[in-house]
N, C-alpha and C positions, 0 to 999 in steps of 0.2 A: 810538632805540627798539631794544630787543634783537632781534637777527635771529631770525626764526622764532617769536617769542613771540606775535605777533598782538595785542599790547597797545598800544592807542593811545587816548588820551583825546580825546573829542569835545566837543560843546557842553555836555554835562552828564554827565561820567564816561566810563568805558569800558564798552561793551556788545558782546556777541558771542553766537554760538549755543552753547548748552550742548553739551559733549563735542566741539566743534570747536575754536574758540579759547578758549572759556570752560571751562577745566579746573581741577582742583585745583592742578596744577603752576603754571598761570599766575596763579591767585589768590594762591598762596604767593609767586610771584616779585614781583608788583606790591605785595603787602603788605610784603615785605622792603624793596623800594625806598622805600615810604612810611615804614617804620620808620627808615630811614637819614635821610630828609628831616626827619622830625619830631624826630630826635635834636637838631637845632639849635634846637628850640623853647624856650619859657620855662615856668616853673612846674612843677607835678608831672608826672612822666613817666607820663601817663595817657591812654588812648584809649577811645572809645566805639565799640562795634560793634553794628550792628543788621541786620535782614534782613526781607524781605517774604515773600509767600506762594508764591513761585515754586518750581518743582521744585528740590530740593536747596539752597535758599537757606540753611536752617539749618545744613547741613553745610559749605557754603562759608564761612559766617560763623564757624563753629567753627575752620575751618582758618586763617582770617585772624587770629582771636583768639590761636591758638596761636603763630603766627609773631610777633605783637607781644609776647606774653608771653615768648617765648624771647629777645627783644631787650631784656628788662628793663622792659617797660611793665606798669603796672597796667591791666588791661583790664576794662571793664564791658561784658558781653555781654548783650543783651536775652534774656529767657527765653521770648519768644514773638514772632511776627511783629508788627512795630511800624511806625507811620507814620514816614516820613522826617523830617517836622518835629519829631517827638518826639525822634528821635536828634539832630537839629541842636540842639534846645534843651538836651539833656543835655550836649552838648559844651560849650556856653557856661556852663550852670549849674554843672557839676561842674569847671569850670576845666581841662578836658582840653586837650591839645595839638592834638587833631584828632579826627576820627571817620571811620568806614567804614560805608557802608550798602550791603548786598548787595541790589540791585534793578535791574531793567531798566525800571522805570516803566511806560510804556504800550506797550512793544514786544510783538511776538507771544510766545506762551507758550514757544516753544522758545529764547528768548533769556534771558540773565541779564546782570547788570551790576554795576558797582562805582563808587559815588559817594564821593568824598573830601570831607570837611568841614574847613574851616579852624577855628582856635581860637575865632573869633567866632561859630561855628555856621553861617556862610554857606558857599556852595559854594567849593571850592578854585578859585582863579583860574587863568588860563592859565599864569602864571609858575610857580605851585606844580606844576601838572600836568606842565609841561615838565621841571622839575627832578626830579620823581619818575620820569618816563620816562628821564631821563639816568642815574639810579641803577640801572636794571634790569640785573641780571646782574653788578653791581659788588661784591656781598657775598654770602657763603654764607648760604643760608636756614637759620635756626635751627631746632632741633627739640627743644627742652627740653620736659619734661612740664608739666602745669598747675601744679605746685608747684615753687618755687625751692629752692635748696640749703638754705635755712633752714627750709623747710617752710611758709613763708608762701604763702597762696593769692594768685596773681597774676591769675587770671580769676574774676570774680564775676558770676554770672548773676542778673539782676535785672529786674523789671518797672519800667521807667522811665516808664510812661504816667501813673500817678497824679500825679506831680510836674509833668508837662507839662500835664495837664488843669487842675490848680490854677492854673498860670501863665496859661493863656489865658483862663480864666474871669475873671481880674482885669483883663483888657484890654477887656472889654465890660461893659455894664450888666446883669450877670447877675441881679440882683434883679428888674429889670423883665422880663427874659425869663422868669424862673421863675414870675412871677405872671400872665403873659399866656397865655391858652389857644390857642396856635398849633398848627396841624396841620403837622408837619414830616416830610418823607419824605427818605430818603437812599438813593441808589443807588451803592454802593461798587464795582460791577462786579467782585465777588468779591475785591476787594483788601483791603489791611490797614486801610482805614477802617471796615470792617464792625464794628459794635458800639460805635464811639466815641460816637455821639450817644445811644445807649441808656444808656450810662454817664453821660455829661455831663448829660443832661436827666432822669435817673431820678426825682428828687424835685421836679420842677417840674410846672406845669399843662400843659406842652406834651405833645401826643400824638405819639409818635415811631413811624414805621414804617421799617424797614430792609429793603431788598430784597437778594436774592442774598448772604446772609451766609455761605453755605457756603464752606469752604476747598477751592477747586478750582484746582489749578495750571494747568489748561487754560482758566481764566476763562470757562467756558461756551462755549468755541469762538470767542471774540472777542479782539481786542486791547483791554486795559483802558484805553481812551482816552476822555475825556469829550467825545465828539462825537455828533451826533444819530443817526448810523446805529447806534449801540450802545444807544440808549434804548428800543427797541421794547417789550421785555417789561415794563419798569417803567412805560412810558407807558400800556400797556393796563391795568395795575393801578390807575394813577391815574385813568383814565377811569371805572373802576368805583367808586372811593372817592377823591374829590379831596382835595387838601391845599392849604395856603397856599403852599408852595414845596417843590420837590424838588431837593436838592443832589446833584450827581454828582461823585465823586472818582475820580482815576485809580488805577492799581495800587498806588502807594506813598503816596497821599493828600496829595501836595503841590500838585496842580493841580485845578482845578474846572471843571465845566460846570453846567448846571441845566435844569430844566423848570418851567413854571408849574404851578399846582395841578391842571390837567387833562391833563398829559402833553405839552403843546406845548413843543418845544425852545426854550431861550433861548440866545443866543450868549454867549460869554464877554465880548464887548464890552458887551452890555447889562448884565450883572452888574457889570462894572467901573464903568460909568457910574452905575449905581444906587448903588454903594458910595461913589464919589467925591462924588456929590450928597449922600448921607447925611452924609458926613464934613464937608462944607462947611455944609449947611443945618441939620443937627440937632446936630452936635458942635461947630459953630463952629470947625472946623479951619482952620489956615493952614499954609503951608509950600510947599516945592517939590513938584511932581508929576513923577514919573519914569515914562516909558513906553518900551517897545520900539517901533521905528518901524513895525512891522506892526500896531500897535494903532489902533483907530478914531480918526478925527479929531474925533469928538464930544468927546473928552477935551480937545482943543485949544480948542474952543468954550467948554466949561465953565470952563477955566482963564482964558480971555480975559474971560469975563463976570464973574469974581470977582477978577481981578487977581492970579492966582497964577502964579508962574514955572513953566515946563514944561521939563523936560530930556528929550531923546529919545536913546535908546541903540541899539546894535546888538542883534541877537536873541540871547537867552541870559540867564538870570537873573543870571549872574555880573556882567554889566555893570550891572544894576539894583542888585545888592548893593554894588558899588563906589560907586555914588552914595549909597546909603543910609548907608554908613559915613562919608560926608562930613558928614552931619547935615542937620537942617532939612528932612526929607522927610515930606510928608503921607501919601502912598501911592506904591507902586511896582508896576507890573504889566506883563504881557506878553500878547500875543494868544492864547497857548496855555493861558491860565487860571491862570497863576502870579501871586499877589498877595502883596506884602510890606507889613507894617504897622508903624507907628512904635511904639517902646517894646518891641519884640519882637526876635527874632533877625533879621539881615539876610538872610532867606531866605523863599521862598514857603511858604505854609501853608494847605492846603485845609481843614483842620478849623477853624482860627480864622476863615477866610473864611465858613464856614457859620454860625458863631456871630454874625459881624458882620451877615449877612443877617437872622438872627433878631432881632437888636437893632433893625435898621432897621424891620422889620415891626412890632415891638412899639412902637416910638416913633411910627411913622406911623399905625398903625391903619387902614391903607387896603390894598385888594387890590393884589397885584403888578401887575396889568394897569393899574390907575389910575396907579401910579407910573411905569410905562413910557410911558404916554400923556403924562404931564406932562413927561417928558424930551423927547419928540418935539415937543411944543408949544413948549417953551423953546428947543430947539436944532436942530430940524428932523429929518426922517427920515434915518437912516443905515443902509444895507444893505451887507453884506460877503460876499465869497466868495473861495475859494482853490481852485486846481487844481494837482496835481502831475503833471509829465510827464517821461518818460525823456528825458535830454539828456546827450550825451557830456561828461564832465568836461573833456576837453582843448579843447572848443570854447566853454566857459563864459566865459572871459576876453574872447574876441572879441565875444560877444554883449553882455556888460555894458559893454564899451568903446563899442560901437556905440550902445547905448541912452543912454549918458552924453554922447557927443560929437555924436551925430546923432539925437536923439530925434524921435518924430513931432511934428508941429506942434500936433496936437490930440488930446485924449482925447474921443472921440465929437464933440460940437459945441463943446467948451470948449478954449480955448487953454492949452497947457502953460505954466505960469508958474514952476515950480521943479523942479530936479533934485537929488536927494540920492543920494549914492553911497558912503556909508561902510560899508554892509553890504548888498551887492546894489545895485540901482538902483531908485529910487522917483521916479516922475513925478507931479507934483501939478498939477492943472488949476485954472484961475481960479475955477471953480464949486465947488471943494473936493473933487471926485472925484479918485481917484488909482489908479495902476497900478504894480505893483512886481514885479521879478524877483529871486530870490535862490536860490542853489544850496545843496543839501545839503552838509554838510562831509564826509560819508563815503560818499555814494552818487551815481551818475550820475542825479540827480533835480533838476529845476528846479521851484521853487515859484513860482507866479504868484498874486499877491494883487490884489484890487481892492475899492474902496469907492465907492459912489455913493448917490443918493437913492432909487433903486428897484431891485428885483430884476432887472428887465429891463435896466437900464443896467449893473448889475454883470455880468450874463451877457455883454453885448456887450463890455465892457471886457476880461473874461477871454478872450474869443474874439480880440480884438485882440492881447492879450499872447501868446497861443499862435501866432497868425500871424506875429508878429515873431520869435518864437523859432524857429519852423520855417524861416523864410526865412534865418535866420543859420546854421542847422545844415546 
């Protein structure tokens, strides 16, 4: 890493506070490093650059585009705030060497971020990010104008969304969706997903309502993350005028949450299991299922019941992407609401996930609550919780070693039967409940996860996890 730059790639890109580490100078530095890396790519020397609705995102994107153009790249720059999956799709469809998305996803409004996309449209893996970091400061930042010496335009501003919308409509039974009178609500949390479904479903029988469409870089005073504490205003509107389903997308529309028709929060695990059941039951889908290890164990039970192989990965969609690239994957997903679909880019896509839920409702012709009850009847109740606690980074390794080598004999009343430690430590009990500790990659924060058959049991497991962590620190 370049000394003093403050540029370091984490789980999904580089993020920092605007005007602190996230400056125009640093955006230009990291783009120059990316330009050097992608010089070794194949095919047209082309890059896609997009941006979200955050403060100065359009200006940061222009700065990145200019650096790439000065390095001889043909640059397609979005002409408006655009969902991350649309940028990812454009990288793949336009045969670009890679892409840059200016977004801090769900982080607080005073943050911005920089996501790198590989040529396949998926997230840049750890090796790519490390190589880009290694090129920081190794080459002078170019400063050529938008037109090259021949006068040829090397930056083209374009709306890439129509092409993306056409592509994702082909991945669902859109004719069935179009003729089914579904009431669909969308809470984009002031993010770039606003208006997408109004466009996608404009000439269908679906009735669409989009909440909080305004372009507000302060995101209404919240972090644009699809979690229940951010659903209040939209939930109140749904109670007044119910829907069949309300999709919630994060700030750059690659991850999802949701509510039922009357504003009651759904967990991402419930949505994941509904879609997996739909793919197996209604689409007759087969193949490997890939999940991050913090995802509900109901997925394991569904796979066991249908004889589907299950692959478990570390946390971060780049690991799921790696598995998707190997082929024969039915679905890939993570606890934070990222879902990847076959026949599409190896990347999470919140807009496509919304269309898939609509397809499910159109096929099933049953209320969402009925489908959830069917899941619990078939696979048992699953309740989930997570707490984050401050925990010194220098003491983390000792805690995880202790939990691995000397775990508690029981989780509540059930014997610990399995220990997984490839990304944090996960203890699994004989009754299927589990408890997990995993540290943040960038902050002195310890995340504690638990799943059991009741809310009470989950709360007790989380308390047990906190006690063990405090005793270690």
